[in-house]
Structures are given as C-alpha cells and as structure tokens.
C-alpha positions as CSV (number, residue, x, y, z in Angstrom):
1,M,0.0,0.0,0.0
2,D,1.3,3.5,-0.9
3,L,0.9,5.1,2.5
4,T,1.6,8.6,1.1
5,R,-1.7,8.6,-0.9
6,I,-4.5,7.0,1.1
7,E,-7.7,8.1,-0.4
8,H,-7.5,11.9,-0.9
9,L,-4.9,12.5,1.8
10,T,-2.1,13.6,-0.4
11,R,0.0,15.0,2.5
12,L,-0.2,11.8,4.6
13,I,3.3,10.8,5.6
14,Y,4.3,7.8,7.7
15,L,7.9,6.8,8.0
16,D,10.6,5.5,10.4
17,A,13.1,8.3,10.8
18,H,15.9,5.8,11.5
19,K,15.5,4.6,7.9
20,V,15.7,8.0,6.3
21,E,19.0,8.6,4.6
22,E,21.2,11.2,6.3
23,T,22.4,14.1,4.3
24,H,24.7,17.1,5.0
25,T,23.2,20.4,6.0
26,S,23.8,23.4,3.9
27,H,25.9,24.8,6.7
28,Q,29.6,23.9,7.5
29,F,28.7,21.2,10.0
30,G,26.0,18.7,10.7
31,I,23.8,16.1,9.1
32,K,20.1,15.8,8.9
33,R,17.3,13.5,8.1
34,V,14.5,15.3,6.2
35,L,11.1,14.0,7.3
36,S,9.0,16.3,5.2
37,K,9.4,19.1,2.7
38,G,8.1,20.5,-0.5
39,F,4.4,21.0,0.2
40,A,3.2,23.6,-2.3
41,D,0.4,24.6,0.0
42,L,0.4,27.7,2.2
43,F,0.7,26.9,6.0
44,Q,0.7,28.8,9.3
45,I,2.1,27.2,12.4
46,K,-0.6,27.0,15.0
47,Q,1.4,25.3,17.8
48,I,4.5,23.2,18.6
49,A,4.3,20.9,21.7
50,I,5.5,17.8,23.4
51,G,2.7,15.4,24.3
52,T,2.5,12.5,26.7
53,L,0.1,9.7,27.1
54,N,0.3,6.9,29.7
55,Q,-0.5,3.3,29.2
56,G,-4.2,2.8,28.3
57,E,-4.9,6.5,27.7
58,D,-6.2,7.6,24.3
59,I,-7.2,10.7,22.3
60,A,-10.6,9.9,20.9
61,E,-11.3,10.1,17.2
62,H,-11.5,13.7,16.0
63,V,-10.8,15.8,12.9
64,H,-9.2,19.2,12.2
65,L,-10.8,20.8,9.2
66,D,-8.1,23.4,8.6
67,M,-4.8,22.1,9.9
68,D,-2.3,19.3,9.4
69,E,-0.7,17.7,12.5
70,H,2.9,16.5,12.4
71,Y,4.0,13.9,15.0
72,Y,7.5,12.6,15.8
73,F,7.5,9.9,18.4
74,L,10.2,10.0,21.1
75,E,9.5,7.0,23.2
76,G,6.9,4.3,24.1
77,E,4.5,2.4,21.8
78,G,1.1,3.1,20.6
79,K,-1.3,3.2,17.6
80,M,-2.8,5.9,15.5
81,F,-5.8,5.4,13.3
82,V,-6.2,7.7,10.3
83,N,-9.4,7.3,8.3
84,G,-9.6,3.7,9.5
85,H,-6.0,2.8,8.7
86,E,-3.8,1.7,11.6
87,F,-0.2,2.9,12.1
88,A,2.2,1.5,14.7
89,L,3.9,4.1,16.8
90,K,7.3,3.8,18.4
91,E,10.5,5.9,18.9
92,G,11.6,7.4,15.6
93,I,8.3,7.2,13.7
94,F,7.2,10.4,11.9
95,L,3.5,10.8,10.9
96,N,1.7,13.7,9.2
97,V,-2.0,13.7,9.6
98,P,-3.6,15.9,6.9
99,A,-6.4,18.3,7.5
100,T,-9.9,16.6,7.1
101,A,-8.6,13.2,8.3
102,N,-10.3,11.4,11.1
103,H,-7.7,10.3,13.6
104,S,-7.2,8.9,17.1
105,L,-4.2,7.9,19.2
106,I,-3.7,5.3,21.9
107,C,-0.8,4.5,24.2
108,N,-0.1,0.7,24.4
109,T,2.7,0.5,27.0
110,G,4.4,2.7,29.5
111,T,4.6,6.3,28.4
112,L,4.1,7.5,24.8
113,R,6.0,10.8,24.3
114,F,5.9,12.8,21.1
115,L,6.7,16.1,19.5
116,Y,3.9,17.5,17.5
117,F,3.1,20.7,15.7
118,S,0.0,21.9,13.9
119,M,-0.1,24.0,10.8
120,A,-3.2,25.7,9.4
121,V,-3.7,25.0,5.7
122,A,-4.8,27.6,3.3
123,E,-8.5,26.9,2.4
124,K,-7.6,26.4,-1.3
125,A,-5.3,23.5,-0.4
126,I,-7.9,21.4,1.5
C-alpha cells in the first residue's frame, strides 16, 4: 500500500526516521534526516508541543478541518488510526495527519511521548 496517498490524503506521511538517509546540512557542519518538505500549500504554524500519554490513555477520534498535525514519536509504543488505517507508533516514527482526516491515538505500553506541531492549511489546499 502506498501510505503517502491513502484516499484523498495527499499529505499523509508515515515513516521510520531511522531509515531516512542522512544528508549534509547546507551549513559547514551537521547532518540531517529530512522528514517532510516541499508542500506547495500555504501553511501557518498553530502550535508546537511535546505530548505525553500513559498506558491505556487515548485521544478519541476527531478531525481538524483546517490544519495538518505532524508527529514525531520520542518513546513508548502506541497506535494511531487515520481514516480507518492503523499505524504502529514507536520511537523514531514520523507521521503527518492531513487536514480533514479522522484520527485517534492510543498508548499501548508505558509512556508515549511525542513532539507535534499543527499547521493551518490555506483553504484552497484542502
């Protein structure tokens, strides 16, 4: 299954950051692993946060009509469901949930910690 194009969700991204090829930064030092780039849509950052769920806790299914949510999982294990598709979560996984996608999140074991940020999408892009 091509996870980058489930239904109409053209910005859906699910990947293991550990498997992304490292590349040099455009500066004198450092390397990077690019998780996402090149969206032609117009965005506005709404928030950047670190989230935590404990074992058995969940965020019920919901939808954001006007913003993408980008998640990078730091520790723990869980599952995210996006429009009925299940994605396994663990340290190193990056997942972009596009605007208009139904999604929910559950922590399976221990503590699930993640960095996430939300970006409003220009109405013409949705």
